[in-house]
C-alpha positions in Angstrom: 125.3 96.5 131.5 124.6 94.1 128.6 121.1 94.4 127.2 121.6 91.5 124.7 119.1 88.7 124.9 119.9 85.5 123.1 117.7 84.5 120.3 116.6 81.2 122.0 115.8 82.8 125.3 112.2 82.5 126.5 112.8 85.2 129.2 112.1 88.2 127.0 108.7 88.1 125.5 107.1 90.6 123.1 103.8 88.9 122.6 102.3 85.9 124.4 101.5 82.7 122.7 97.7 83.2 123.3 97.9 86.8 121.9 99.8 85.5 118.7 97.1 82.9 118.2 94.3 85.5 118.7 96.1 87.7 116.1 96.3 84.9 113.6 92.7 83.8 114.2 91.7 87.4 113.8 93.2 87.3 110.3 91.6 84.0 109.6 88.2 85.4 110.6 88.7 88.3 108.3 89.8 86.0 105.4 86.6 84.0 106.1 84.5 87.1 105.6 86.3 87.8 102.3 85.4 84.3 101.1 81.8 85.0 102.2 81.8 88.3 100.2 82.5 86.7 96.9 79.6 85.7 94.6 79.6 81.9 94.3 80.6 81.9 90.6 83.3 84.6 90.9 84.9 82.8 93.9 85.8 80.0 91.4 86.3 81.9 88.2 87.3 85.6 88.7 90.9 86.7 88.6 92.9 89.8 87.6 96.1 89.9 85.6 96.6 86.1 85.4 96.6 85.6 89.2 94.9 82.6 90.7 91.2 82.7 91.6 90.3 83.3 95.2 89.2 79.7 95.6 92.7 78.6 94.5 94.2 81.0 97.0 91.9 79.8 99.8 92.9 76.2 98.9 96.5 77.1 99.4 95.7 78.7 102.8 93.8 75.5 103.8 96.8 73.4 102.8 99.1 75.4 105.0 97.5 76.3 108.4 96.2 73.2 110.0 98.5 70.7 108.3 101.5 72.8 109.2 100.5 73.1 112.8 99.9 69.3 113.0 103.4 68.7 111.5 105.0 71.2 113.9 103.4 69.8 117.0 104.0 66.1 116.0 107.5 67.0 114.5 106.4 65.1 111.4 107.9 66.4 108.1 105.2 65.8 105.5 105.3 67.2 102.0 103.1 70.2 101.1 99.9 68.9 99.6 97.3 71.2 98.0 94.1 70.0 96.4 93.8 66.8 98.5 90.0 67.0 98.1 88.0 69.0 95.6 85.8 71.6 97.1 83.2 72.9 94.6 81.1 75.3 96.6 81.8 78.3 98.9 79.9 76.5 101.6 82.4 73.6 101.5 85.3 76.0 101.7 83.7 77.8 104.7 83.1 74.4 106.4 86.7 73.4 105.8 87.9 76.8 107.0 86.0 76.4 110.2 87.4 72.8 110.7 90.9 74.1 110.0 90.4 76.9 112.6 89.5 74.3 115.3 92.5 72.1 114.3 94.8 75.1 114.5 93.5 75.8 118.0 93.9 72.2 119.0 97.5 71.9 117.9 98.4 75.4 119.2 97.3 74.3 122.7 100.0 71.7 122.5 102.9 74.1 121.8 105.2 75.0 124.6 106.9 78.4 124.8 110.3 76.7 124.2 109.0 75.2 120.9 108.8 78.5 119.1 112.6 78.8 118.9 113.2 75.2 117.7 114.0 74.8 114.1 111.6 72.7 112.1 111.7 71.7 108.4 108.2 72.6 107.5 106.9 70.5 104.5 110.5 69.3 104.1 111.2 72.6 102.4 111.3 75.5 105.0 113.9 74.9 107.7 113.3 77.8 110.1 112.5 78.3 113.7 108.8 77.5 114.4 108.0 81.1 115.1 109.3 82.1 111.7 107.1 79.5 110.0 104.0 80.8 112.0 104.7 84.4 111.0 105.0 83.2 107.4 101.5 81.6 107.7 100.1 84.9 108.8 102.0 87.0 106.2 101.0 84.6 103.4 97.4 84.8 104.4 97.5 88.6 104.5 99.1 88.7 101.1 96.5 86.5 99.5 93.6 88.2 101.2 94.9 91.4 99.6 94.5 89.8 96.3 90.9 88.9 97.3 90.3 92.6 98.2 91.5 93.6 94.7 89.1 91.0 93.1 86.2 92.2 95.2 86.7 95.8 94.3 87.1 94.9 90.6 83.7 93.2 91.0 82.2 96.3 92.5 81.9 94.7 96.0 83.1 96.5 99.1 85.4 94.2 101.0 85.3 93.9 104.8 87.3 96.5 106.7 90.8 95.1 107.2 91.0 96.4 110.7 87.9 94.5 111.9 89.5 91.4 113.2 
C-alpha cells in the first residue's frame, strides 16, 4: 500500500483554510496588543542592539499582510512597498492594523482550496506556493513580535501572554 500523497493534492488536509486564517488572525490580535502595550514615545523611538523600532517593524507587517493577500487573490505581482503613508501615532497604526485585518479576511474568503498549492511570485521576489507565502507571513510576524517582547521587557513592561490568541 502506497501512503504517499502528492504535494499538490487537496485530498489530504492537516488544517482547514478557516482554521489557518483563525490561527493567523490570532497572531495578528496578539501583535495588536503588543502595539497597544508600548508607551507612545517608545513605540517610535525605542530599540535594542541597533534593531528597528517597533513602529518600523509594525510598518513592515502592514506592508505585507493585506497587500500580499490582495496580490495573491488577484494574481497581481506588485513590488513590496513599505512606508507608503506616514503614520505618526499609535492610534493610526492600530486603525491601519484593523483595516488590514478586514482586508485579509476579505481576500482570504476569495481563496479556493486549490489556490494554496499554486506557485505565486509574491512582490516579484518570492516565487513559492501560496501556502508557503502565507506561512512566511505568520512566521515573520511572530519573529518581529518577539522583538517587541524584548523591547517591552527592557522598558519594564509585562508583554501580553503569547498563548492568549
